[in-house]
Backbone as a printed PyTorch tensor [residue, N CA C, xyz], in Angstrom:
tensor([[[ 74.7760,   3.6950, -17.2690],
         [ 74.2590,   3.7680, -18.8750],
         [ 73.5020,   3.0290, -19.4620]],

        [[ 73.2410,   1.8490, -18.8900],
         [ 72.4280,   1.0760, -19.5560],
         [ 71.3000,   1.3130, -18.8790]],

        [[ 70.9930,   2.0370, -18.2120],
         [ 69.5980,   2.6360, -17.6080],
         [ 69.3130,   3.8100, -18.6530]],

        [[ 70.2790,   4.4060, -19.1080],
         [ 69.9410,   5.5820, -20.2340],
         [ 69.6010,   4.7720, -21.2460]],

        [[ 70.4460,   3.7330, -22.0370],
         [ 69.6190,   2.7980, -22.9730],
         [ 68.6200,   2.7640, -22.8260]],

        [[ 68.0830,   1.5650, -21.8320],
         [ 66.9850,   1.6380, -21.5930],
         [ 65.9160,   2.4070, -21.8340]],

        [[ 65.9810,   3.5280, -21.1280],
         [ 64.8650,   4.6870, -20.9670],
         [ 64.8230,   4.9500, -22.6940]],

        [[ 65.9390,   5.0180, -23.3890],
         [ 65.9310,   5.1470, -24.7640],
         [ 64.9250,   4.3670, -25.5590]],

        [[ 65.4090,   2.7720, -25.1500],
         [ 64.8590,   2.0920, -26.3440],
         [ 63.4320,   2.1700, -25.7220]],

        [[ 63.0290,   2.3260, -24.4080],
         [ 61.5630,   1.7690, -24.3050],
         [ 60.7230,   3.4710, -24.8300]],

        [[ 61.5170,   4.4250, -24.9200],
         [ 61.0200,   5.7750, -25.5590],
         [ 60.7080,   5.8440, -26.8060]],

        [[ 61.8490,   5.0860, -27.5180],
         [ 61.5560,   4.9660, -29.2390],
         [ 60.6640,   4.0100, -29.4500]],

        [[ 60.6840,   2.5140, -28.4520],
         [ 59.4920,   1.8240, -29.2120],
         [ 58.1990,   2.4580, -28.9630]],

        [[ 57.4550,   3.0640, -27.6530],
         [ 56.3720,   3.7780, -27.5460],
         [ 56.1860,   4.6750, -28.4390]],

        [[ 57.5200,   5.5560, -29.1900],
         [ 57.1640,   6.3830, -30.0230],
         [ 56.4360,   5.8820, -31.2770]],

        [[ 57.3560,   4.7500, -31.5070],
         [ 57.0550,   3.9630, -32.9480],
         [ 55.5170,   3.2910, -32.6920]],

        [[ 55.3880,   2.6060, -31.6400],
         [ 53.9820,   2.3390, -31.2530],
         [ 52.8410,   3.1930, -31.7330]],

        [[ 52.9930,   4.5230, -30.9960],
         [ 52.1380,   5.3430, -31.1710],
         [ 51.8900,   5.8500, -32.6660]],

        [[ 53.1930,   5.9260, -33.2680],
         [ 52.7990,   5.9760, -34.8530],
         [ 51.8860,   5.0330, -35.2890]],

        [[ 52.4140,   4.2370, -35.2550],
         [ 51.8810,   3.1360, -35.9240],
         [ 50.2510,   2.8480, -35.7880]],

        [[ 49.8120,   3.1950, -34.2710],
         [ 48.2530,   2.9680, -34.0050],
         [ 47.7920,   4.1860, -34.6220]],

        [[ 48.6300,   5.6100, -34.4910],
         [ 47.8830,   6.4550, -35.1910],
         [ 47.8640,   6.4690, -36.6630]],

        [[ 48.9050,   5.9470, -37.5220],
         [ 48.3220,   5.1790, -38.9420],
         [ 47.2430,   4.5700, -39.1920]],

        [[ 47.2900,   3.4210, -38.3130],
         [ 46.2250,   2.5440, -38.2520],
         [ 44.4820,   3.2820, -38.3330]],

        [[ 44.4110,   4.1720, -37.1680],
         [ 43.4380,   5.0650, -36.9520],
         [ 42.9100,   6.1440, -38.4390]],

        [[ 43.9630,   6.4790, -38.9030],
         [ 44.1770,   7.4460, -39.5260],
         [ 43.5660,   6.8640, -40.8980]],

        [[ 44.0800,   5.6050, -40.9060],
         [ 43.5110,   4.9470, -42.2140],
         [ 42.2160,   4.2470, -42.3650]],

        [[ 41.5390,   4.1740, -41.2960],
         [ 40.2870,   3.5600, -40.7600],
         [ 39.2120,   5.0970, -41.2180]],

        [[ 39.9550,   6.0130, -40.6770],
         [ 39.0800,   7.5170, -41.0140],
         [ 38.9720,   7.6570, -42.3700]],

        [[ 40.1500,   7.5620, -43.0100],
         [ 40.2300,   7.6850, -44.2730],
         [ 39.1050,   6.7710, -45.3470]],

        [[ 38.9900,   5.9050, -45.0820],
         [ 37.8410,   4.8960, -45.6210],
         [ 36.3690,   5.4530, -45.2420]],

        [[ 36.3000,   5.8710, -43.6380],
         [ 35.0990,   6.3910, -43.2420],
         [ 34.4770,   7.6350, -43.8500]],

        [[ 36.1210,   8.3330, -44.3280],
         [ 35.8190,   9.5770, -45.0070],
         [ 35.0040,   9.7160, -46.1240]],

        [[ 35.9120,   8.3610, -46.9420],
         [ 35.4560,   8.3710, -48.5090],
         [ 34.0040,   7.7680, -48.2240]],

        [[ 33.7080,   7.0410, -47.4060],
         [ 32.3020,   6.5010, -47.6310],
         [ 31.3190,   7.8340, -47.4160]],

        [[ 31.8110,   8.7610, -46.2930],
         [ 30.6530,   9.6760, -45.7890],
         [ 31.0480,  10.7800, -47.3770]],

        [[ 32.1740,  11.1820, -48.0110],
         [ 32.1410,  11.6270, -49.1250],
         [ 31.1450,  10.9980, -50.3390]],

        [[ 31.0350,   9.9900, -50.8580],
         [ 30.5290,   8.9230, -51.6250],
         [ 28.8930,   9.6460, -51.3840]],

        [[ 28.5910,   8.9360, -49.8590],
         [ 27.1560,   9.3900, -49.4300],
         [ 26.7070,  10.6550, -49.8870]],

        [[ 27.4780,  11.7940, -49.6320],
         [ 27.2780,  13.1840, -49.6830],
         [ 27.0900,  13.5690, -51.3680]],

        [[ 28.0020,  13.0920, -52.3320],
         [ 27.6970,  13.2520, -53.3730],
         [ 26.5590,  12.4710, -53.9780]],

        [[ 26.3420,  11.5220, -53.3860],
         [ 25.1830,  10.6860, -54.2230],
         [ 24.0970,  11.3630, -53.5660]],

        [[ 23.9860,  11.6730, -52.1590],
         [ 22.7240,  12.7160, -52.0920],
         [ 22.6960,  13.8810, -52.8060]],

        [[ 23.9080,  14.4150, -53.0080],
         [ 23.8170,  15.5840, -53.7470],
         [ 23.3470,  15.4690, -55.2250]],

        [[ 23.9330,  14.4320, -55.7000],
         [ 23.3140,  13.9600, -57.1340],
         [ 21.5040,  13.8380, -57.4310]],

        [[ 21.2660,  12.9500, -56.4190],
         [ 20.0260,  12.6280, -56.1670],
         [ 19.1240,  14.0450, -55.8360]],

        [[ 19.5950,  14.8480, -55.0760],
         [ 18.8220,  16.3120, -54.8640],
         [ 19.0160,  16.9520, -56.3290]],

        [[ 19.7900,  17.4140, -57.1040],
         [ 20.0350,  17.9770, -58.3530],
         [ 18.8190,  17.1030, -59.1750]],

        [[ 18.8230,  16.0330, -59.1900],
         [ 18.1310,  15.3860, -60.6880],
         [ 16.7150,  15.5730, -59.7150]],

        [[ 16.3970,  15.4520, -58.3910],
         [ 15.0280,  15.8950, -57.8550],
         [ 14.4930,  17.2830, -58.2000]],

        [[ 15.6330,  18.3270, -58.0600],
         [ 15.3580,  19.4070, -58.8270],
         [ 14.9540,  19.7500, -60.2450]],

        [[ 15.6450,  18.9690, -61.0400],
         [ 15.7520,  19.0700, -62.4530],
         [ 14.4630,  18.4920, -63.0470]],

        [[ 14.0520,  17.4450, -62.4110],
         [ 12.7550,  16.8580, -62.2650],
         [ 11.4680,  17.7230, -61.9820]],

        [[ 11.8330,  18.6360, -60.7610],
         [ 10.6590,  19.2460, -60.3640],
         [ 10.2460,  20.5030, -61.4710]],

        [[ 11.4940,  21.0800, -62.0020],
         [ 11.6210,  22.1220, -63.3740],
         [ 10.9370,  21.2330, -64.5450]],

        [[ 11.1500,  20.3770, -64.7680],
         [ 10.6300,  19.5920, -65.6600],
         [  9.1690,  19.6520, -65.9950]],

        [[  8.4520,  19.2030, -64.3820],
         [  7.1370,  18.8840, -64.3080],
         [  6.5790,  20.2330, -64.5630]],

        [[  7.2500,  21.3110, -63.7800],
         [  6.5390,  22.8370, -63.9540],
         [  6.6810,  23.3730, -65.2920]],

        [[  7.5290,  22.7780, -66.1790],
         [  7.3170,  23.6860, -67.5440],
         [  6.3030,  22.3610, -68.2280]],

        [[  6.3110,  21.5110, -68.2370],
         [  5.1620,  20.3570, -68.9160],
         [  4.0460,  21.0860, -68.3860]],

        [[  3.8470,  21.1480, -67.1500],
         [  2.5660,  21.6250, -66.5580],
         [  1.9390,  23.0520, -67.3480]],

        [[  2.8860,  24.1870, -67.0300],
         [  2.7270,  25.3880, -68.3290],
         [  2.2370,  25.4390, -69.2780]],

        [[  2.6300,  23.9990, -70.2090],
         [  2.3310,  24.0090, -71.3480],
         [  1.3470,  22.5330, -71.5210]],

        [[  0.8850,  22.3450, -70.5260],
         [ -0.3240,  21.0470, -70.4940],
         [  0.0870,  19.8710, -70.9630]],

        [[  1.2240,  19.4710, -70.3140],
         [  1.4850,  18.2530, -71.0710],
         [  2.1440,  17.4920, -69.8260]],

        [[  2.3660,  16.3690, -70.0750],
         [  3.0240,  15.5630, -68.5660],
         [  4.6460,  15.5190, -68.9460]],

        [[  5.3510,  15.3050, -68.1840],
         [  6.9010,  15.2400, -67.9980],
         [  7.3500,  14.4500, -69.1390]],

        [[  6.8310,  12.9020, -69.2350],
         [  7.1440,  12.4900, -70.3220],
         [  7.1440,  13.0900, -71.7520]],

        [[  5.9360,  13.6100, -72.0600],
         [  5.4420,  14.2330, -73.1000],
         [  6.5050,  15.2300, -73.4870]],

        [[  6.6560,  15.8850, -72.4910],
         [  7.6740,  16.9930, -73.1020],
         [  9.0860,  16.6110, -73.0020]],

        [[  9.7080,  15.4450, -72.5720],
         [ 10.8190,  15.0840, -72.9180],
         [ 10.7570,  14.2360, -74.3230]],

        [[  9.5080,  13.7680, -74.5890],
         [  9.3340,  13.2730, -75.9930],
         [  9.7780,  14.2460, -77.4490]],

        [[  8.9290,  15.2510, -76.8080],
         [  9.0350,  16.4840, -77.8300],
         [ 10.5160,  16.8660, -77.7940]],

        [[ 11.3150,  16.9820, -76.6410],
         [ 12.4880,  17.5250, -76.4640],
         [ 13.4420,  16.6050, -77.5610]],

        [[ 13.3360,  15.4280, -77.3400],
         [ 13.7130,  14.3280, -78.3210],
         [ 13.6110,  14.4190, -79.4720]],

        [[ 12.2130,  14.4290, -79.8120],
         [ 11.9890,  14.7790, -81.2270],
         [ 12.5320,  15.7050, -81.9530]],

        [[ 12.4770,  17.1210, -81.3660],
         [ 13.1910,  18.2120, -81.9420],
         [ 14.4520,  18.0740, -82.0950]],

        [[ 15.5240,  17.4310, -81.1210],
         [ 16.7040,  16.8050, -81.4180],
         [ 17.0410,  16.1820, -82.0300]],

        [[ 16.1100,  15.1020, -82.6060],
         [ 16.4690,  14.1820, -83.5850],
         [ 16.2800,  14.6300, -85.0460]],

        [[ 15.1930,  15.7490, -85.0080],
         [ 15.0660,  16.2590, -86.3200],
         [ 16.2260,  17.2050, -86.5040]],

        [[ 16.8540,  18.0440, -85.5870],
         [ 17.7360,  18.7700, -85.9030],
         [ 18.9680,  18.0330, -86.2010]],

        [[ 19.4490,  16.9710, -85.7060],
         [ 20.2150,  16.1250, -86.0180],
         [ 20.1490,  15.8690, -87.6450]],

        [[ 18.8220,  15.2230, -88.1120],
         [ 18.4230,  14.8160, -89.1880],
         [ 19.0930,  15.8870, -90.0420]],

        [[ 18.4620,  17.1800, -89.9940],
         [ 18.6170,  18.3000, -91.0700],
         [ 20.1470,  18.3070, -91.0930]],

        [[ 20.4270,  18.7330, -89.7960],
         [ 22.3420,  18.5550, -89.7780],
         [ 22.8980,  18.1320, -90.9160]],

        [[ 22.5650,  16.5360, -90.7570],
         [ 23.3000,  15.3590, -91.4040],
         [ 23.0570,  15.2000, -92.8340]],

        [[ 21.5220,  15.5930, -93.0840],
         [ 21.5310,  16.1330, -94.5460],
         [ 21.9920,  17.2650, -95.2040]],

        [[ 22.2270,  18.1280, -94.4510],
         [ 23.1080,  19.3530, -94.6200],
         [ 24.6410,  18.8640, -95.0890]],

        [[ 25.0590,  17.7310, -94.0770],
         [ 26.2880,  17.5340, -94.3650],
         [ 27.3720,  18.3200, -93.1070]],

        [[ 26.5760,  18.7430, -92.1820],
         [ 27.3350,  19.2580, -91.2480],
         [ 27.0980,  18.8190, -90.1460]],

        [[ 27.5810,  19.5850, -88.8100],
         [ 27.5630,  18.8550, -87.5300],
         [ 26.2750,  19.8870, -86.9240]],

        [[ 25.8520,  19.0690, -85.8310],
         [ 24.6410,  20.2190, -85.2670],
         [ 24.8580,  21.5240, -84.9740]],

        [[ 25.9610,  21.6650, -84.2610],
         [ 26.4750,  22.9320, -84.0140],
         [ 26.7090,  23.8710, -85.3520]],

        [[ 27.5810,  23.1260, -86.1580],
         [ 27.5290,  24.0950, -87.4260],
         [ 26.3650,  24.3750, -88.0240]],

        [[ 25.1930,  23.5100, -88.1370],
         [ 23.9220,  23.6440, -88.9070],
         [ 23.2580,  24.7280, -88.0630]],

        [[ 23.2810,  24.5580, -86.6410],
         [ 22.8870,  25.9950, -85.6360],
         [ 23.5980,  27.3280, -85.9520]],

        [[ 24.4820,  27.2750, -85.9140],
         [ 25.4460,  28.3590, -86.5130],
         [ 24.8430,  29.2250, -87.6910]],

        [[ 24.9590,  28.1720, -88.5680],
         [ 24.3480,  28.5090, -90.2670],
         [ 22.8740,  29.0760, -90.2530]],

        [[ 21.9590,  28.6070, -89.3050],
         [ 20.4200,  28.8420, -89.2190],
         [ 21.0540,  29.9460, -88.2460]],

        [[ 21.6280,  30.5310, -87.2520],
         [ 21.6630,  31.5080, -86.6860],
         [ 21.9980,  32.9310, -87.5330]],

        [[ 22.9590,  32.5820, -88.4740],
         [ 23.6490,  33.4360, -89.3050],
         [ 22.4470,  34.0190, -90.3330]],

        [[ 21.8930,  32.8950, -90.8690],
         [ 20.4620,  32.8810, -91.7640],
         [ 19.4230,  34.0170, -91.0300]],

        [[ 18.8800,  33.8570, -89.7840],
         [ 17.8220,  34.3300, -88.9640],
         [ 18.2620,  35.8570, -89.1220]],

        [[ 19.8170,  36.1450, -88.7880],
         [ 20.0860,  37.4890, -88.7660],
         [ 19.8860,  37.8170, -89.8160]],

        [[ 20.6240,  37.4610, -90.9790],
         [ 20.4690,  38.5470, -92.4240],
         [ 18.9960,  38.5480, -92.6540]],

        [[ 18.1720,  37.7100, -92.3640],
         [ 16.8230,  37.7410, -92.7980],
         [ 16.2830,  38.8230, -91.9930]],

        [[ 16.8430,  38.9700, -90.7960],
         [ 16.1920,  40.2880, -89.9380],
         [ 17.0100,  41.3790, -90.1550]],

        [[ 18.2480,  41.1460, -90.5730],
         [ 18.8470,  42.6490, -91.0430],
         [ 18.1100,  43.1880, -92.1130]],

        [[ 17.5300,  42.0410, -93.2890],
         [ 17.1210,  42.6560, -94.3750],
         [ 15.6640,  43.0340, -94.0840]],

        [[ 14.6980,  42.8030, -93.2370],
         [ 13.4010,  43.3730, -92.9380],
         [ 13.8940,  44.4350, -92.3390]],

        [[ 14.4470,  44.8510, -91.7650],
         [ 14.8770,  46.0050, -90.8080],
         [ 15.1280,  47.1050, -91.7000]],

        [[ 16.2730,  46.6870, -93.2190],
         [ 16.6540,  47.7000, -94.0000],
         [ 15.2080,  48.1270, -94.8100]],

        [[ 14.4200,  47.0230, -95.1790],
         [ 13.1570,  47.4620, -95.9580],
         [ 12.2990,  48.3540, -95.1560]],

        [[ 12.4600,  48.3160, -93.9800],
         [ 11.5010,  49.1850, -93.3660],
         [ 11.8680,  50.4500, -92.7580]],

        [[ 13.4210,  50.6340, -93.5110],
         [ 14.2720,  52.0070, -92.6780],
         [ 14.5110,  51.6320, -91.4010]],

        [[ 15.0970,  50.7520, -90.7800],
         [ 14.9890,  50.8620, -89.4470],
         [ 16.5000,  49.9480, -88.7300]],

        [[ 16.6730,  50.1330, -87.4180],
         [ 18.0090,  49.2360, -87.4730],
         [ 17.1860,  47.9330, -86.9400]],

        [[ 18.0700,  47.0570, -86.3260],
         [ 17.6820,  45.8360, -86.1200],
         [ 16.9240,  45.7340, -84.9740]],

        [[ 17.6870,  46.9120, -83.7380],
         [ 16.8560,  46.8230, -82.3060],
         [ 15.5430,  47.4960, -82.8750]],

        [[ 15.5860,  48.3950, -83.3200],
         [ 14.1510,  49.0200, -83.6760],
         [ 13.1990,  48.0140, -84.2260]],

        [[ 13.7320,  47.6400, -84.9830],
         [ 12.8720,  46.4050, -85.9410],
         [ 12.1540,  45.6170, -84.9460]],

        [[ 13.0700,  44.9010, -83.9510],
         [ 12.9530,  43.9540, -82.7440],
         [ 12.0340,  44.6220, -82.0070]],

        [[ 12.0220,  45.7880, -81.5420],
         [ 11.0170,  46.4650, -80.6430],
         [  9.8970,  46.4950, -81.0630]],

        [[  9.7030,  46.5560, -82.3780],
         [  8.4220,  47.3580, -83.1920],
         [  7.7910,  45.7110, -83.5530]],

        [[  8.7820,  44.6150, -83.4380],
         [  7.9120,  43.5010, -83.5110],
         [  7.4270,  42.8860, -82.2510]],

        [[  8.1980,  43.2740, -81.2020],
         [  7.7500,  42.7080, -79.8730],
         [  6.2210,  43.4720, -79.0130]],

        [[  6.3890,  44.9940, -79.7930],
         [  5.4850,  45.5320, -79.2760],
         [  3.8230,  44.8190, -80.0860]],

        [[  4.5550,  44.8300, -81.4770],
         [  3.3200,  44.4990, -82.4890],
         [  2.7520,  42.8430, -81.4210]],

        [[  3.6240,  42.1010, -81.0050],
         [  3.3010,  40.5400, -80.6170],
         [  2.2160,  40.5880, -79.2830]],

        [[  2.5930,  41.6710, -78.2770],
         [  2.0980,  42.1200, -76.8790],
         [  1.0950,  43.0380, -77.2200]],

        [[  0.6460,  43.4950, -78.6490],
         [ -0.6970,  43.9970, -78.6730],
         [ -1.4910,  42.9580, -79.0230]],

        [[ -0.8530,  42.2590, -79.9270],
         [ -1.6980,  40.7430, -80.4060],
         [ -2.2640,  39.8710, -79.2030]],

        [[ -1.6410,  39.6420, -78.2650],
         [ -1.6880,  38.9060, -77.2320],
         [ -2.6740,  39.6160, -76.2290]],

        [[ -2.4460,  40.9080, -75.8890],
         [ -3.7110,  41.9530, -75.4360],
         [ -4.8160,  41.4170, -75.9500]],

        [[ -5.1730,  41.7760, -77.3810],
         [ -6.4330,  41.5800, -77.6800],
         [ -6.8610,  40.1990, -77.7020]],

        [[ -6.0800,  39.3700, -77.9880],
         [ -6.4880,  37.9460, -78.2190],
         [ -7.1610,  37.5600, -76.4560]],

        [[ -6.3060,  38.1950, -75.4280],
         [ -6.8140,  37.9680, -74.3260],
         [ -8.2940,  38.6710, -73.8280]],

        [[ -8.3150,  39.7700, -74.6630],
         [ -9.2570,  40.3420, -74.1580],
         [-10.8390,  39.7630, -74.9050]],

        [[-10.2330,  38.9390, -76.1120],
         [-11.7060,  37.8070, -76.3170],
         [-11.5040,  36.6280, -75.8190]],

        [[-10.6950,  36.5860, -74.8000],
         [-10.6070,  35.1560, -74.3910],
         [-10.5070,  34.0450, -75.2510]],

        [[ -9.2070,  34.4160, -76.0150],
         [ -8.8750,  33.5050, -76.8790],
         [ -7.4520,  33.2440, -77.0270]],

        [[ -6.8380,  32.0180, -77.1880],
         [ -5.4690,  32.1470, -77.2530],
         [ -4.6680,  33.0420, -78.4500]],

        [[ -3.7090,  33.3440, -78.6610],
         [ -2.8920,  33.8870, -79.6370],
         [ -3.0660,  33.0190, -80.9220]],

        [[ -3.0040,  32.1620, -81.1520],
         [ -3.1700,  31.2270, -82.1490],
         [ -4.3980,  31.3100, -82.2950]],

        [[ -5.4370,  31.1440, -82.1370],
         [ -7.0990,  31.0790, -82.3810],
         [ -7.2860,  32.7130, -82.6860]],

        [[ -6.9050,  33.5660, -82.0330],
         [ -7.1740,  34.9210, -82.4540],
         [ -6.2260,  35.1240, -84.0720]],

        [[ -5.4790,  34.6140, -84.1110],
         [ -4.7820,  34.9820, -85.4800],
         [ -5.3430,  34.2070, -86.5550]],

        [[ -5.8570,  33.2400, -86.3580],
         [ -6.8170,  32.3620, -87.1320],
         [ -8.0420,  33.0230, -87.5450]],

        [[ -8.8020,  33.6910, -86.5010],
         [ -9.9650,  34.4330, -86.3300],
         [ -9.6830,  35.4990, -87.4550]],

        [[ -8.6500,  36.1150, -87.0340],
         [ -8.4370,  37.2230, -88.1690],
         [ -7.9390,  36.9180, -89.9440]],

        [[ -7.6790,  35.7800, -90.0130],
         [ -7.2910,  35.4260, -91.0460],
         [ -8.3610,  34.8970, -91.9560]],

        [[ -9.3360,  34.1640, -91.2030],
         [-10.3480,  34.0320, -91.5710],
         [-11.5280,  35.3360, -91.8870]],

        [[-11.4350,  36.3540, -91.0530],
         [-12.2140,  37.5300, -91.0640],
         [-11.4460,  38.2350, -92.5770]],

        [[-10.2770,  38.2510, -92.6540],
         [ -9.6900,  39.1140, -94.1450],
         [ -9.8040,  38.5070, -95.2230]],

        [[-10.1790,  36.5510, -95.5970],
         [-10.3480,  36.1250, -96.5420],
         [-11.8880,  35.5790, -96.7370]],

        [[-12.2840,  36.0580, -95.8630],
         [-13.9900,  35.7780, -95.8330],
         [-14.8220,  37.1150, -96.9330]],

        [[-15.8100,  37.4510, -97.1470],
         [-16.3270,  37.8130, -98.2620],
         [-16.4760,  39.1660, -97.6710]]])
């Protein structure tokens, strides 16, 4: 019987040692796994930021500005919006909603005046803008320059 007890004790001891060693390695791999996860998330954040920066630079280049100038314009627009909202005694979201509702009412009124639906009126305005852009491009001008030239021609002698 003592042999059976001894085998049992040795087996039990080996099992406990194996579980302890396994737990120690598991704890180490969790720490290493956390480091890997942190490194992956940092890499992902850096990649996302570089993509956003590239998009910003692309938009800025399309407008003939630097990325910093475009950021400054965006911040100035946001500050102006916040100031207008504060002057109206509303939050920015409420102010935007009110402006959108006012624009929609103005659009509906203009469409009604011409006897059109809002969709028809929008399509008509879009076609008109495209025609002006086409005429401006044909003359080698920007839309603003073309409209200024038309304004000067109509107010002239």
